[in-house]
C-alpha positions in Angstrom: -22.2 6.8 -10.8 -21.3 5.7 -7.3 -18.0 3.7 -7.1 -16.5 0.8 -5.2 -12.9 1.5 -4.5 -10.4 -1.3 -5.0 -7.0 -0.8 -3.3 -4.9 -2.9 -5.6 -1.8 -3.4 -3.4 -3.3 -3.9 0.1 -3.4 -2.0 3.3 -1.3 1.0 2.3 -3.4 1.7 -0.8 -6.5 1.2 1.4 -5.4 4.0 3.7 -4.9 6.4 0.8 -8.2 5.3 -0.7 -10.0 6.5 2.5 -8.7 10.0 1.8 -10.2 10.2 -1.7 -14.0 10.6 -1.5 -13.8 14.4 -1.8 -11.6 14.2 -4.9 -13.8 11.5 -6.4 -17.1 13.3 -5.5 -18.3 10.4 -3.3 -20.7 11.1 -0.5 -20.3 9.4 2.9 -17.8 6.8 3.9 -16.4 4.9 0.9 -16.4 1.1 0.5 -12.9 -0.1 0.0 -12.0 -3.6 -1.1 -8.4 -4.6 -0.3 -6.2 -7.6 0.3 -4.9 -8.6 3.7 -1.4 -8.8 2.4 0.8 -7.0 4.9 4.5 -6.5 5.5 6.1 -9.2 7.5 6.4 -6.9 10.5 2.5 -7.0 10.7 1.9 -10.5 9.4 4.7 -13.0 9.8 3.2 -15.4 7.3 4.2 -14.9 3.6 1.5 -14.0 1.0 -2.1 -12.8 1.4 -4.6 -14.0 4.0 -7.8 -15.7 2.9 -11.3 -15.3 4.5 -10.8 -18.7 6.2 -7.9 -17.2 8.2 -10.2 -14.7 10.1 -12.9 -14.8 12.7 -15.5 -12.1 13.0 -16.0 -11.3 9.3 -19.4 -10.3 8.1 -20.6 -12.2 5.0 -21.7 -10.1 2.0 -22.2 -12.9 -0.5 -20.2 -14.2 -3.5 -17.3 -15.1 -1.2 -16.9 -11.4 -0.1 -16.7 -10.5 3.6 -16.6 -7.1 5.4 -13.9 -6.5 7.9 -14.8 -4.9 11.2 -13.0 -3.7 14.3 -13.9 -7.0 16.0 -12.4 -9.1 13.2 -9.4 -11.2 14.2 -6.8 -13.1 12.2 -6.3 -16.7 13.2 -2.8 -17.0 14.8 0.0 -17.0 13.8 -1.4 -14.8 11.0 -1.5 -11.1 11.4 -3.4 -8.3 9.7 -3.7 -4.6 9.8 -7.2 -4.6 8.4 -9.3 -4.8 11.7 -7.5 -1.8 13.2 -7.8 0.1 9.9 -11.5 -0.7 9.9 -11.8 0.8 13.3 -9.7 3.9 12.5 -10.3 4.8 8.9 -13.4 6.7 7.6 -14.2 3.8 5.3 -15.9 0.4 5.2 -13.4 -2.3 4.4 -14.1 -5.5 2.4 -11.6 -8.3 2.2 -10.3 -9.1 -1.3 -9.5 -12.8 -1.1 -7.3 -14.1 -4.0 -7.5 -17.8 -3.1 -9.6 -18.5 -6.3 -7.6 -16.2 -8.5 -9.2 -13.5 -10.7 -12.3 -15.6 -11.2 -13.1 -15.7 -7.5 -12.1 -12.1 -6.9 -14.3 -10.9 -9.7 -17.3 -12.6 -8.1 -16.4 -10.9 -4.8 -16.2 -7.5 -6.5 -19.6 -8.0 -8.2 -21.2 -9.1 -5.0 -19.8 -6.2 -3.0 -20.9 -3.7 -5.7 -24.4 -5.1 -5.7 -24.6 -5.2 -1.8 -23.7 -1.5 -1.5 -25.5 -0.4 -4.8 -22.3 0.7 -6.5 -22.1 0.7 -10.2 -18.5 1.4 -11.1 -15.0 0.7 -9.9 -12.1 3.0 -8.9 -8.8 1.2 -8.5 -6.1 2.9 -6.4 -2.4 2.4 -6.6 0.2 4.5 -4.7 3.5 4.5 -6.5 2.5 3.4 -10.0 4.1 0.0 -10.3 0.7 -1.4 -11.3 1.6 0.1 -14.8 4.7 -2.2 -15.2 5.2 -3.8 -18.5 6.8 -6.8 -16.6 10.4 -5.9 -17.6 11.1 -3.0 -15.3 14.5 -3.6 -13.6 13.3 -2.3 -10.2 10.1 -4.3 -10.1 9.7 -6.3 -6.8 6.0 -7.0 -6.2 3.8 -7.4 -9.3 1.5 -10.1 -8.2 -1.0 -8.3 -6.0 -1.5 -5.3 -8.3 -1.7 -7.3 -11.5 -4.2 -9.8 -10.1 -6.4 -7.1 -8.7 -6.3 -5.3 -12.1 -7.3 -8.6 -13.8 -10.1 -9.3 -11.4 -11.6 -5.8 -11.9 -11.5 -6.2 -15.6 -13.2 -9.6 -15.3 -15.9 -8.3 -13.1 -17.6 -6.5 -16.1 -18.0 -3.3 -14.1 -16.8 -0.1 -15.7 -13.8 1.3 -14.0 -10.8 3.6 -13.9 -7.3 3.3 -12.4 -6.0 6.1 -10.2 -2.2 6.5 -9.7 -0.8 8.8 -7.0 2.7 9.4 -5.7 4.5 8.5 -8.9 7.6 6.5 -8.1 7.2 6.5 -4.3 7.4 2.8 -4.1 10.8 2.8 -5.9 9.9 0.1 -8.4 9.1 1.9 -11.6 11.0 5.2 -12.1 9.0 8.5 -12.1 10.0 9.4 -15.6 9.0 6.0 -17.0 5.6 6.3 -15.4 5.0 9.8 -16.8 5.6 8.4 -20.3 3.3 5.4 -19.7 0.5 7.7 -18.4 0.9 9.9 -21.4 0.6 6.8 -23.7 -2.6 5.9 -21.9 -4.0 9.4 -22.3 -4.3 9.9 -18.6 -6.5 12.6 -17.1 -5.4 14.7 -14.2 -7.6 14.9 -11.0 -7.2 17.4 -8.2 -4.0 16.8 -6.3 -4.2 15.3 -2.8 -3.9 18.0 -0.2 -3.7 18.4 3.6 -7.5 18.5 4.3 -7.9 15.1 2.6 -5.2 13.4 4.6 -6.0 14.9 8.0 -8.3 12.1 8.9 -5.8 9.4 8.0 -2.4 10.8 8.8 -2.4 9.5 12.4 -2.6 5.9 11.1 1.1 6.1 10.1 2.0 6.3 13.8 1.6 2.5 13.8 1.2 1.4 10.2 4.5 1.0 8.4 3.3 1.5 4.8 6.1 3.6 3.4 4.8 4.8 0.0 1.3 5.8 1.4 2.9 7.4 4.4 5.2 9.5 2.2 2.3 10.5 0.0 0.4 11.7 3.1 3.4 13.7 4.2 3.7 15.3 0.8 0.0 16.2 0.9 0.7 17.9 4.2 3.3 20.0 2.6 6.5 18.2 3.2 9.2 18.6 0.5 12.6 17.2 0.0 14.6 14.0 -0.4 13.7 11.0 1.8 15.9 8.0 2.6 13.8 4.9 2.5 13.6 1.2 2.9 16.4 -1.1 4.1 18.5 -0.4 1.0 18.6 3.4 1.8 17.3 4.5 -1.6 16.2 8.1 -2.0 12.8 9.4 -3.2 11.8 13.0 -3.6 8.7 14.7 -2.3 7.7 17.7 -4.5 4.7 19.3 -6.0 4.3 16.4 -8.5 4.1 13.8 -5.7 0.5 14.6 -4.8 -0.7 14.6 -8.4 -3.4 12.0 -9.2 -3.7 10.6 -12.7 -6.7 8.6 -14.0 -6.6 6.1 -16.8 -9.2 3.7 -18.2 -9.3 0.2 -16.6 -9.2 -1.8 -19.8 -6.5 0.3 -21.5 -4.3 -0.3 -18.4 -5.0 -4.1 -18.6 -4.1 -4.2 -22.2 -0.5 -3.0 -21.6 0.3 -4.8 -18.3 0.8 -8.4 -17.3 -2.7 -8.4 -15.8 -4.1 -9.3 -19.2 -2.7 -12.8 -18.8 -4.3 -13.3 -15.4 -7.9 -12.6 -16.2 -8.8 -16.3 -16.4 -6.9 -17.6 -13.4 -8.8 -19.8 -11.0 -6.3 -19.9 -8.1 -3.6 -17.8 -6.4 -1.0 -20.4 -7.3 -1.9 -20.2 -11.0 -1.7 -16.4 -10.9 1.6 -16.5 -9.1 3.1 -19.0 -11.6 2.0 -17.0 -14.6 3.3 -13.8 -13.0 6.7 -15.4 -12.4 6.8 -16.7 -16.0 6.1 -13.2 -17.3 8.3 -11.1 -14.9 10.7 -13.5 -13.3 9.6 -12.3 -9.9 7.9 -14.3 -7.1 7.1 -12.0 -4.2 5.7 -15.0 -2.2 9.0 -16.8 -2.6 10.8 -13.6 -1.5 8.6 -13.2 1.5 9.1 -16.8 2.4 12.9 -16.5 2.5 12.7 -13.2 4.4 10.4 -14.7 6.9 12.8 -17.6 7.4 15.7 -15.1 8.1 13.6 -13.1 10.5 12.6 -16.2 12.5 16.2 -16.5 13.7 16.8 -12.8 14.2 16.4 -10.8 17.5 13.7 -8.1 17.6 14.8 -4.9 19.3 12.4 -2.8 21.4 13.3 0.8 21.0 14.1 2.7 24.2 15.8 6.0 25.4 19.3 4.5 24.8 18.5 4.4 21.1 18.1 8.2 20.8 21.8 8.9 20.2 21.9 6.1 17.6 18.8 7.6 15.9 20.5 11.0 15.9 23.5 9.5 14.2 21.4 7.8 11.6 19.8 11.1 10.9 23.1 12.9 10.6 24.6 10.3 8.2 21.4 10.4 6.1 21.7 14.2 5.9 25.3 13.7 4.7 24.0 11.5 1.9 21.6 14.4 0.9 18.4 13.3 2.6 16.1 15.9 4.2 14.1 13.2 5.9 14.5 9.5 6.7 11.4 7.3 6.8 10.4 5.8 10.1 10.2 2.5 8.3 13.9 2.8 7.4 14.8 3.8 11.0 12.9 0.7 12.3 14.9 -1.5 9.9 18.2 0.1 11.0 17.3 -0.5 14.7 16.0 -4.0 14.3 12.5 -2.9 15.4 10.9 -5.3 12.9 7.5 -6.1 14.4 4.4 -4.0 14.5 4.6 -3.4 18.3 8.3 -2.3 18.1 7.6 -0.1 15.1 4.8 1.6 17.1 7.1 1.9 20.1 9.7 3.6 17.8 7.1 6.1 16.7 6.0 6.8 20.3 9.7 7.3 21.3 10.3 9.8 18.5 7.1 11.7 19.2 7.9 11.9 22.9 11.7 12.8 22.7 12.2 14.2 19.2 8.9 16.0 18.5 10.6 18.8 16.5 11.8 16.2 14.0 9.2 13.5 14.0 5.8 13.3 12.4 3.9 10.2 11.2 6.0 8.2 8.7 9.0 10.6 8.4 11.8 12.0 10.5 13.6 15.2 9.7 17.4 14.9 9.3 18.2 18.7 9.8 20.2 18.7 6.6 22.1 22.0 6.1 21.5 22.8 9.8 
């Protein structure tokens, strides 16, 4: 069977999806469906973007549209998808949640028919898609659960792939190992350097943390990484690059997604998810966007290098071998896509021995 890939969490999962054809036995460039649901530094508007918020989309049918390099979000919205369409070895199709799981299922069926694909492969980096709804660290269940529900509703056979267990810091690694065992997960070949060579450069400008760390691990990086604005630590080791596969419908049966299969709007899906989990990521993003609207954005420059060196030293004192570039950007106040990209350029130019896409070496233990 030939498969349509559905990146359940948005742009970061789409980047990883573009590295998987060899592992999945797919020929040519894969077709990847994904949300335009970016971090606020890319898109200052909370929540996902709909097809109506773009120009230059190519109609597929069934409410589905392909994203191209010439596609443009309507201001003030932002989106990483057009640039990803230009740079990734994949074709990207917008997953628009406006009409809930019902509308998304129609888009999935239409896309599969257009490209003559007869099965689905869902991709999640981190594993929070397998939440039971009660996990204490859960922060962003809506996107994953709605995508899972829509895929189940589409009627197409499918499987769910989990990579980088625990990298998103929402559901602990050990908890995910147990849930995968309960679902009788199968192991696929681990992600390795050759698979990520074609995508690694994207993290020079794209701030997806979990997918960037997965790519770093696939390139052989090992150690503790200080991440996010909270400064949590995640570990890159041999298990990070493992890929587990579970059946689509068994996964739906044990996650909140089973309650979203009949939703007809994003609002309905969001309300149900909040009732189940107590979490509204759209409300969180709205509050964060309001705070950012009154904050000053810092453009990184040479004067920041000693500050960066000090952040690296203190991270090393806390036991980190690396600090994510995303965390450095938060610490410096470089909170837009342009300033994040400028930070990466600054590090590549002035600290090449420590920098590589998505991570910065702290020189722990000398």
